[in-house]
C-alpha positions as CSV (number, residue, x, y, z in Angstrom):
1,X,26.5,-12.9,-10.8
2,X,27.5,-10.0,-8.6
3,X,25.1,-10.4,-6.2
4,X,24.4,-8.0,-3.6
5,X,24.9,-8.8,0.3
6,X,22.1,-8.0,2.4
7,X,20.8,-8.3,6.3
8,X,17.1,-8.1,7.4
9,X,16.9,-6.0,10.4
10,X,13.6,-7.2,12.5
11,X,12.9,-10.7,12.2
12,X,8.9,-10.8,13.0
13,X,6.2,-11.6,10.4
14,X,7.4,-9.1,7.8
15,X,11.2,-9.5,8.6
16,X,10.9,-13.3,8.1
17,X,9.0,-12.9,4.9
18,X,11.5,-11.0,3.4
19,X,14.3,-13.3,4.5
20,X,12.7,-16.3,3.1
21,X,12.0,-14.7,0.1
22,X,15.6,-13.0,-0.4
23,X,17.0,-16.7,0.4
24,X,15.3,-17.9,-3.1
25,X,16.8,-14.9,-5.2
26,X,19.7,-15.6,-7.5
27,X,20.5,-11.6,-7.2
28,X,20.9,-11.4,-3.6
29,X,22.9,-13.1,-0.7
30,X,21.2,-13.0,2.8
31,X,24.2,-12.6,5.1
32,X,21.9,-12.8,8.0
33,X,19.3,-11.0,10.3
34,X,19.1,-9.0,13.7
35,X,16.4,-9.0,16.0
36,X,16.3,-7.2,19.6
37,X,14.3,-10.4,20.7
38,X,16.8,-13.5,21.4
39,X,14.2,-16.0,20.6
40,X,13.4,-14.6,17.1
41,X,17.4,-14.7,16.7
42,X,17.3,-18.2,17.8
43,X,14.6,-19.1,15.4
44,X,16.6,-17.7,12.3
45,X,19.7,-19.8,13.3
46,X,17.5,-22.8,13.7
47,X,16.5,-22.2,10.0
48,X,20.2,-21.9,8.9
49,X,20.1,-18.1,9.2
50,X,23.0,-16.1,10.8
51,X,21.9,-14.2,13.6
52,X,23.9,-11.0,14.4
53,X,24.6,-10.2,18.0
54,X,23.8,-6.3,17.6
55,X,22.7,-3.8,15.0
56,X,26.4,-2.3,15.7
57,X,27.7,-5.6,14.4
58,X,25.6,-5.5,11.3
59,X,26.5,-1.7,10.5
60,X,30.4,-2.6,11.3
61,X,30.3,-5.7,8.6
62,X,31.7,-4.4,5.4
63,X,30.4,-7.0,3.5
64,X,26.8,-5.7,3.9
65,X,25.7,-3.8,1.0
66,X,21.9,-3.4,1.8
67,X,19.7,-3.3,4.9
68,X,16.2,-4.1,4.9
69,X,14.4,-2.7,8.1
70,X,11.4,-4.3,8.9
71,X,11.0,-3.3,12.7
72,X,8.2,-1.4,14.4
73,X,7.3,1.6,12.5
74,X,8.7,4.0,15.3
75,X,12.1,2.8,14.7
76,X,12.3,3.1,11.0
77,X,14.0,6.6,11.1
78,X,16.8,5.8,13.8
79,X,17.6,2.5,11.9
80,X,17.6,4.0,8.3
81,X,19.6,7.1,9.0
82,X,22.2,5.2,11.1
83,X,22.3,2.5,8.2
84,X,22.8,4.7,5.5
85,X,25.6,6.9,7.5
86,X,27.3,3.6,7.8
87,X,27.3,3.5,4.1
88,X,24.7,1.1,3.6
89,X,21.8,1.1,1.1
90,X,18.1,1.0,2.8
91,X,14.9,-0.7,2.0
92,X,12.3,0.5,4.9
93,X,9.2,-1.5,5.6
94,X,6.0,0.7,5.4
95,X,4.9,2.9,6.6
96,X,8.1,4.9,6.1
97,X,8.0,6.7,9.4
98,X,5.2,8.5,11.5
99,X,5.5,12.1,10.0
100,X,6.6,14.1,7.3
101,X,9.3,15.7,9.5
102,X,11.0,12.4,10.1
103,X,10.6,11.5,6.5
104,X,12.5,14.6,5.6
105,X,15.6,13.8,8.1
106,X,15.9,10.2,6.4
107,X,15.7,11.6,2.8
108,X,18.3,14.1,3.9
109,X,20.4,11.5,5.3
110,X,20.2,9.7,1.8
111,X,21.0,12.6,-0.1
112,X,23.9,13.2,2.2
113,X,25.6,9.8,2.1
114,X,24.7,9.2,-1.4
115,X,23.0,5.9,-0.7
116,X,19.7,4.3,-2.0
117,X,16.8,4.8,0.6
118,X,13.2,3.5,-0.5
119,X,10.3,1.7,1.0
120,X,8.8,-1.8,0.5
121,X,5.3,-0.7,-1.0
122,X,4.8,-4.2,-1.7
123,X,1.1,-3.9,-2.6
124,X,2.0,-2.0,-6.1
125,X,2.7,-5.5,-7.1
126,X,-1.0,-6.9,-6.0
127,X,-2.5,-8.3,-9.1
128,X,-6.3,-7.0,-8.0
129,X,-4.2,-3.5,-8.2
130,X,-2.7,-3.9,-11.4
131,X,-5.7,-5.2,-13.1
132,X,-8.1,-2.1,-12.1
133,X,-5.1,-0.1,-13.0
134,X,-5.0,-1.3,-16.3
135,X,-8.7,-1.0,-17.0
136,X,-8.2,2.8,-15.6
137,X,-5.1,3.5,-17.9
138,X,-6.4,1.8,-21.1
139,X,-9.8,4.0,-20.4
140,X,-11.8,1.2,-20.9
141,X,-14.8,3.1,-19.0
142,X,-14.3,6.5,-20.6
143,X,-13.7,9.5,-18.0
144,X,-14.0,7.6,-14.7
145,X,-15.7,9.7,-12.1
146,X,-15.2,7.2,-8.9
147,X,-13.1,4.8,-7.5
148,X,-14.1,2.4,-4.5
149,X,-11.2,0.7,-2.9
150,X,-12.0,-1.2,0.2
151,X,-10.7,-4.1,2.6
152,X,-12.9,-5.6,5.4
153,X,-11.8,-7.7,8.2
154,X,-13.6,-9.2,11.3
155,X,-11.0,-9.9,13.9
156,X,-9.9,-6.7,15.2
157,X,-6.5,-5.1,14.9
158,X,-4.0,-8.1,15.4
159,X,-3.0,-8.2,19.7
160,X,0.7,-6.8,19.0
161,X,2.4,-3.6,18.6
162,X,-0.2,-2.8,16.0
163,X,-2.6,-1.8,18.6
164,X,-0.2,0.5,20.5
165,X,0.1,4.3,19.5
166,X,3.8,4.7,20.4
167,X,4.7,2.0,17.7
168,X,2.6,3.5,14.8
169,X,-0.1,1.2,15.4
170,X,-3.8,1.2,13.9
171,X,-5.3,1.0,10.5
172,X,-4.3,4.0,8.7
173,X,-0.8,3.2,9.1
174,X,-1.2,-0.5,8.4
175,X,-3.6,-1.1,5.6
176,X,-4.4,2.4,4.8
177,X,-0.7,3.1,3.5
178,X,-1.0,0.5,1.2
179,X,-4.7,1.3,-0.3
180,X,-3.7,5.1,-0.3
181,X,-0.5,4.5,-2.1
182,X,-2.6,2.6,-4.7
183,X,-5.1,5.3,-5.0
184,X,-2.2,7.8,-5.5
185,X,-0.5,5.9,-7.8
186,X,-3.7,5.7,-9.8
187,X,-3.8,9.6,-9.9
188,X,-0.1,10.0,-10.0
189,X,-0.6,13.1,-12.5
190,X,-3.7,14.4,-10.7
191,X,-3.2,17.0,-8.0
192,X,-5.0,16.5,-4.6
193,X,-7.6,18.8,-3.6
194,X,-9.0,17.8,-0.3
195,X,-9.8,14.7,1.9
196,X,-12.5,14.3,4.3
197,X,-12.0,11.2,7.0
198,X,-13.5,9.3,9.9
199,X,-12.0,6.7,11.7
200,X,-13.4,3.9,14.0
201,X,-12.5,2.4,17.5
202,X,-14.9,-0.4,17.7
203,X,-12.3,-3.0,19.5
204,X,-9.5,-0.3,20.3
205,X,-9.7,2.8,22.1
206,X,-5.8,3.8,21.8
207,X,-5.5,3.5,17.9
208,X,-8.0,3.4,14.9
209,X,-9.3,0.0,14.2
210,X,-10.7,1.2,10.8
211,X,-11.3,4.3,8.8
212,X,-13.3,5.8,5.9
213,X,-11.5,8.4,3.7
214,X,-12.9,10.4,0.6
215,X,-10.3,12.2,-1.6
216,X,-10.7,14.3,-4.6
217,X,-8.4,15.1,-7.2
218,X,-8.3,17.7,-9.9
219,X,-9.4,16.7,-13.2
220,X,-9.6,13.0,-11.6
221,X,-12.0,10.8,-10.0
222,X,-13.5,10.9,-6.4
223,X,-12.0,7.9,-4.7
224,X,-13.2,6.2,-1.2
225,X,-11.1,4.1,0.7
226,X,-12.3,2.2,3.5
227,X,-10.7,-0.2,6.0
228,X,-12.6,-1.9,8.8
229,X,-11.7,-4.6,11.1
230,X,-14.9,-5.4,12.6
231,X,-17.2,-6.2,9.6
232,X,-18.5,-9.8,9.1
233,X,-19.6,-9.5,5.3
234,X,-16.9,-8.4,2.7
235,X,-17.2,-5.5,0.3
236,X,-16.0,-5.7,-3.3
237,X,-12.4,-5.3,-3.5
238,X,-12.6,-2.6,-6.0
239,X,-15.5,-0.6,-7.5
240,X,-14.9,1.9,-10.5
241,X,-17.4,3.8,-12.4
242,X,-16.9,5.7,-15.4
243,X,-19.1,7.5,-18.0
244,X,-19.3,4.5,-20.1
245,X,-19.3,1.5,-18.0
246,X,-18.3,0.1,-14.7
247,X,-15.7,-2.3,-13.2
248,X,-16.0,-4.6,-10.2
249,X,-13.3,-6.8,-8.6
250,X,-15.0,-8.6,-6.0
251,X,-11.8,-10.3,-4.4
252,X,-8.0,-10.6,-4.1
253,X,-8.8,-13.7,-6.7
254,X,-9.5,-11.6,-9.2
255,X,-13.4,-12.5,-9.7
256,X,-15.4,-9.6,-11.2
257,X,-16.7,-8.1,-14.5
258,X,-16.9,-5.2,-16.6
259,X,-20.2,-3.8,-17.9
260,X,-20.3,-1.4,-20.8
261,X,-22.8,0.7,-22.7
262,X,-23.5,-0.2,-26.0
263,X,-26.5,1.7,-26.8
264,X,-26.9,5.1,-25.9
265,X,-29.8,5.5,-27.8
266,X,-32.3,3.6,-26.1
267,X,-33.1,5.9,-23.0
268,X,-36.6,4.7,-22.3
269,X,-36.8,2.3,-19.3
270,X,-39.9,0.7,-17.7
271,X,-40.7,1.5,-14.6
272,X,-39.6,-1.1,-11.9
273,X,-41.1,-1.5,-8.2
274,X,-38.6,-0.1,-5.9
275,X,-40.0,-0.7,-1.9
276,X,-43.2,1.5,-1.8
277,X,-42.9,3.3,-5.0
278,X,-41.9,2.9,-8.6
279,X,-38.9,4.2,-10.5
280,X,-37.4,4.6,-13.8
281,X,-34.0,6.3,-13.0
282,X,-32.9,3.3,-11.1
283,X,-34.5,0.7,-13.4
284,X,-31.8,-1.8,-14.5
285,X,-30.9,-1.4,-18.4
286,X,-32.1,-4.0,-20.7
287,X,-29.7,-6.4,-22.2
288,X,-29.9,-4.8,-25.8
289,X,-28.2,-1.4,-24.3
290,X,-25.2,-2.8,-22.4
291,X,-22.5,-5.8,-22.8
292,X,-20.4,-7.7,-20.1
293,X,-16.8,-8.5,-20.5
294,X,-14.8,-10.7,-18.3
295,X,-11.7,-9.0,-16.5
296,X,-8.6,-8.9,-18.1
297,X,-6.3,-10.1,-15.3
298,X,-2.9,-8.6,-15.0
299,X,-0.7,-11.1,-13.1
300,X,2.6,-9.8,-11.9
301,X,5.1,-10.9,-9.6
302,X,6.5,-9.5,-6.3
303,X,10.1,-10.3,-7.0
304,X,10.0,-7.2,-9.5
305,X,10.5,-4.9,-6.6
306,X,13.7,-6.4,-5.7
307,X,14.7,-6.7,-9.4
308,X,14.4,-2.9,-9.4
309,X,16.5,-2.5,-6.3
310,X,19.3,-4.5,-7.8
311,X,19.5,-2.5,-11.1
312,X,19.5,0.7,-9.0
313,X,22.5,-0.6,-6.9
314,X,24.3,-2.4,-9.4
315,X,23.3,-0.4,-12.8
316,X,22.2,3.0,-11.8
317,X,18.3,2.7,-12.5
318,X,15.7,4.8,-11.1
319,X,14.0,3.3,-7.9
320,X,10.2,2.5,-8.6
321,X,9.6,3.8,-5.1
322,X,10.3,7.6,-4.7
323,X,11.0,10.1,-2.2
324,X,8.0,12.6,-3.8
325,X,5.6,9.9,-4.0
326,X,6.4,8.8,0.0
327,X,6.3,12.7,0.8
328,X,2.8,12.7,-1.1
329,X,1.5,9.5,0.8
330,X,2.6,10.7,4.2
331,X,0.6,14.2,3.5
332,X,-2.5,12.4,2.6
333,X,-2.2,9.9,6.2
334,X,-1.4,13.2,7.9
335,X,-4.4,14.8,6.5
336,X,-6.8,12.0,7.1
337,X,-5.8,11.8,10.8
338,X,-6.3,16.0,11.0
339,X,-9.4,15.5,9.2
340,X,-10.8,12.8,11.7
341,X,-9.8,14.8,14.6
342,X,-11.6,18.1,13.4
343,X,-14.4,16.8,11.8
344,X,-13.7,18.9,8.6
345,X,-12.5,18.6,5.3
346,X,-8.8,19.1,4.7
347,X,-7.7,20.9,1.6
348,X,-4.2,20.5,0.1
């Protein structure tokens, strides 16, 4: 097999993950890593991975065809452009950079050099996302009017660069970039209308440690995306409501169910006690009018991402993560920050 020689730049948590997985792949040959921290280079060498002495040495190595950039978020732009101009193909970790202007410079460098430049949006290969997308794409619930996507933690922001604004820290750029990308892919053919967002600073004053965003789409559902890091009870991972049913996915283990209407004719409801009053409107449906179904669990493999990278470089295939998708995602994240700062709806 005509393997692709690859180097991982930035050997931290994600860089180590990339390196370990790449070593297991048949289509790629890990030439080594580079990190500005000597202890990280030493750790790589202890694992039998070559550590380059400088980024310049990586760029000068004619064997290197592909670089995966897994550094701090604010470093992506410089590394990506320098790598492209040295004739290397490049994968950037997410978020690709910190603003749309920087992204356009990176795209221009890729177009100028004719090299692949793409982003590691790995959570497009999460089984929970693929499962909810399958329900949505098949129209199982009828016309969907609302989608909630939530991730809650209780440990605050990790005690590293993710707490620092200068490095692109905060939850919008850390977890939000994943969940927002998933929402945009669910609505790939629906134009964004507006977003209203708030951010939290419960455990950190410098960057957001959580956010809530309501995104409206033309001919699409209203979507709520929440990421919080100081919540001690988890919310359902996904909640999708359509005209003919509702789907819920509780967690990443795909616990959940679908409930659909099976009899629209039986509209009468027996009033139920609701607090200090009674209600027919919120009375639960009777068993004869609804039916519960198990989730059709969609299981995918993250290695498909790197398989696509191989096919792009060797066979001229189209990349799965495109420049226009990243442009849209960056505009949405910028609008979330603007909405939170101004306390107003931002229209696209």
